[in-house]
C-alpha positions, 0 to 999 in steps of 0.5 A: 920580393924574397929577401936575399940576406946573407946567411950568418955562419951560425947563431945557436939561438937562431938555429933553435928557433928555426928548427922548432919553428919547422917543427911546429909548422908540421904540428899545426899541419897535424892539428888541422888534419885531425880537427878537420877530419871526418872519420873516427880513425883520423879525427879520433884515433890520430891514424896519420902523419905530417912531413915537410921537405925542402926543395932538394926533397930532403925531410926536415920536419915530421909530426908523429901521430904515428911513429910507424909512418917513421920512414915510409913518408921519406921514402914515398915522397921523393919517389912519387914526385920523381914519377910524376914529375915535380917540375909539372907542378906549380903553386896551389897544386898537389898530387895524391897517391897510395901506390905500394911499390912507388915507396907506399905502404898499404893502399889505406894509406893515402898521401897528399903531397903539395909543393910550396912556392914563394913568389914564383920559387920553389921552396920545399914540400909539405905531405900529409899521410892518413889512413882512409876508412875504406878505398874499395876492394872485396871487404868493407874497410878494405882490409880483407885477406885476398890473393892480389894487390888489385883485390885490395882497393883502388891503386892510386899512382901520383896524380894531381888532385888539386890544381891551383887551389882547387880540386880536380873534379874528374880525378876526385869523382874517379877515386870516390867512385871506388870507396864505400865510405862516401861521407868520410872519404871526401871529408878526409881528403879535404882535411889533408888539403887543409893540412897541406894549405896551413903547412905551405902558409906557415913555411911561407910566413917563416921564409918571408920573416927571415929570408930563404937563403937564410933559412936554407942555410940553417936547415943545412946545419940541422941536417948536419947537426942531426947527422953528427949526433946520430953518428956519435949515439951510434958509436956507443952501441955494442959492436957485433953481430946480433940475430933473431928469428920469428914468425907471423902465426898464419898468412891467412891462406892456410900457408905455414907460419911467415918467417922473418929473419933479422941480423943487425950488424954494428960496427964502426960504419954504423948499423946495417939491418940485414933481413936475408932469410926471410920468407919469399912473398906470398899470394897472401896479405902478409907482404910488407913494402920496402917502405914498411920495412925501412920504417920499422928499422928507422923506429927501432934505431931512433929508440937506441939514440937519444930522444932529443936528436932531431928525426930529419934527413940527417938521421935517415941517412944512417938507416941502412936496410938489406932487404931481398926484393921479392921477399915478405919484407920487400914484396913486388907486384902483385903481392897484396899488401894490406897486412903489411903493417902486421909484418912490420910490427912483428919485425920491430919485436924480432929486431929487438929481440936479437939486441936483447943478449947485448942490451938487456937493461934496455930491451923489453920482452915480446909485445902485442907485436901486431896491429890487430885491425877490426873492420866492418861495414854494410847497409845501415838500417835506413839503407846507407852504407857505412864502414868502420875501422880501428886497431885494438891494444894489447900487452907490452913486454916487461922490462928490467925494473918495470912491468909492461903496461896493459892494453896499450898500442905498441912500438911505433903504433900509437893510435888512440882509443875509439871511445864507446860513446863516439863508436855507438853514436855514429855506427849501428853497432853496440860495445857490449864488453870493454875490459882487461883480460885477466891472467894474459900477462906473461909471468915474470919477475916483471910481468907483461901487460895484460891484453884487452877485450872488446865485443862487437854486437850488431843488433838489427842488421847483417854486417861484413866483418874482417879480422886482420890481425895475428898472435892467436897461436903463440904469444908474445916471448918472454925474456931471461926467464920470463914466460910468454904472454897469453895468445890472443883469441877472435870468438864469434858469438862468445855468449852462444854457440861460439867458436874461433875465428882465424886471425885473418878472416872475413865473416858475414854476420846476421842481425844479433851476432857478436865478434869478441876480441882478446888480444894477447898479453905481453911477455914476462922479463925474468923468472916469475918465481923472483917477483916481489910478492907484494907486486903479485898480491897487488895484481890479485887484489886488482883482479888481473891476476887470479889467486890460483895463478899467483899460487901456481905461477908465481908461488905466492900463497895469498890470504884472501880473507885478509889480503895478506901474504903467508911469508912461510908458505910462499918460501916452502912453495917457491922452494918446491916450484923451482925443482921444475920450470915454470910453465904457464898452464894457460 
C-alpha cells in the first residue's frame, strides 16, 4: 500500500533532498531521450525538454536542454489534458500533440504527456517535448514558408498514442504516414516514450520511499518558496515603464517588416509584459503562438532574477503577459507558425533592449536574434528519402566589461553543434566551409561576437533546401555608442554564379550546387574608439578583425611586421576620427 505518512511541518534537509530528487528525475528523462533518439537534431543537438507536473497540473521540475521551452510546456500540458480529458487516461497511457492553438508551438515540436499512477492513484504527469526532423507539409524538414498552418505539416490534437504501455498502432501509422523521415521519426517517438517511462518509474520510487502525502507537502513548500523568492527578486528591479520596438526583416512573402512592440511595466505588483502594438498576424510563417510568446517573457524574467531560484509553478505565476489575440505574438487559426520561434527570439532581444537604459550593466547589445534554420531533404542516390534540420549559431552582443562570444546560440536557444563528421557520415551532403566570419562583429568598446559561415554542398543528387531565418537586412543593434553587427547573408553557389537568397525561401538545387550561410555578428557595446588597443591587436592577430578595420573603425594603428601598436599614431588617428561619428562601412 502507498504510505500515508504524516507530513512534517518543515525539514530543510528533506526539503532540499526532495527538490533535487525531482530535478534529477527530469534530468534523467532528458538523458534517456537523448541517448535513445535517432535524429541528429535530438540525439546530438539536444533540441528537446522534459518536465514533471503534479496531479493538480502544476509544473514542479523541468530539465532545460532548451530554455526556449521555458513556459511552453507549462502552457501546453494543462490545456492538452483538459482538452483530451485527463480522467480518460489510465496507467501506462500517453497522449501526443503538437497543436499550436492548444498551448503548442510550431508543428515540429511534438509533446508526449503521460499520467503517473501509484497503486491506482493518480500522482502526477511527465512530459517530453522534442523537435522532430519532419512532420510533413510542403517542404522537407517541414520549415517551408507557407500561407496557412495546414500546409506546414500534420496537426496532431491530443490523441492517445500509448495505451497500457503499448503503442496504439492505428494512431502511430496515421502519424507516420504524414512524414518523410521514416527512419528517424519512429525512433524519436519511441525515445520520448522511454523518457516518460523512466520519469514515471523514478517518480514512483520517490513516492514509495517517502510517502505520497509527505512528497506532496514538500512540493507545496517548494512552490511557495519559489513564489516568495521570485516576488522578492522582482521587488529589487527598477520601477517604471520601459518600451522598445523592433522588426523582423521580412515575413517570407514580400510583406513589409514585421513590427514587434514591447512595454515592460515594473511596479509593486511585479512585471507586466505588454505587447500591444505588435503587427496583426500575417498570412506568412512569422506568427508566434501565445506559448512561444509566453516562453520569451518567462525566459527574460528568469534572466533578471537569481539563477538559483527554482523554475516551477511558483515562478510561472509571476509571468504576466498581455498579447493581443490575432497578432503576430498571439496568432489564431489558420495562421502559419513554423517561424514563430524566429519571432520569439527577436522579441527576447527587444525586451532586453527596452530594459537597457535602466539596467546598463546587465543588458547586452543585440544578438543573433533568430533561430536560423537550415532544412533540406530528398531521395538519396540509393532511392531512400532523407531529411535533415539544424540551426546555426551567430554573434552575441557585447556587454559591460565583456566582448560578445563568437558563433553561439543566443538567449533561450541552447542547441548544440551538429558535427561535420556525423552530418557527412549520415547524410549525402558535404560541409565544405565552416568558420567564423571575419569583420562581422559589431564594433564597440566591447565588441559583438562574430557570425558563422557554413556551406552545404550536394555532390551527387538534387535536393530541396529551405532557409528559415532573418537578419539579412539589418544586423543586431549596438548599445551606448556601439555599432550594429554585420547582417547575415544566404548565398547560392558562392564559388560560382552566386546570388543572394531571401532569409525565408525554399529552393530546388541540382547536383553540384551549394548553399552558404553567413550568420550575423552581435552588436557592439560602447564606442569603438574606447576599445583597448591591445584587444584590437589581439583580434587582428587572430584573424577576427582586419587591419584596415582596426584602423578605420577602431582608430588603432598596428605595425603588422612587429605586431605592435603605434600609440602616437593611434592617439592622433582617434582624435581625428572622433570629429565624425563612427560608421561601419561593411
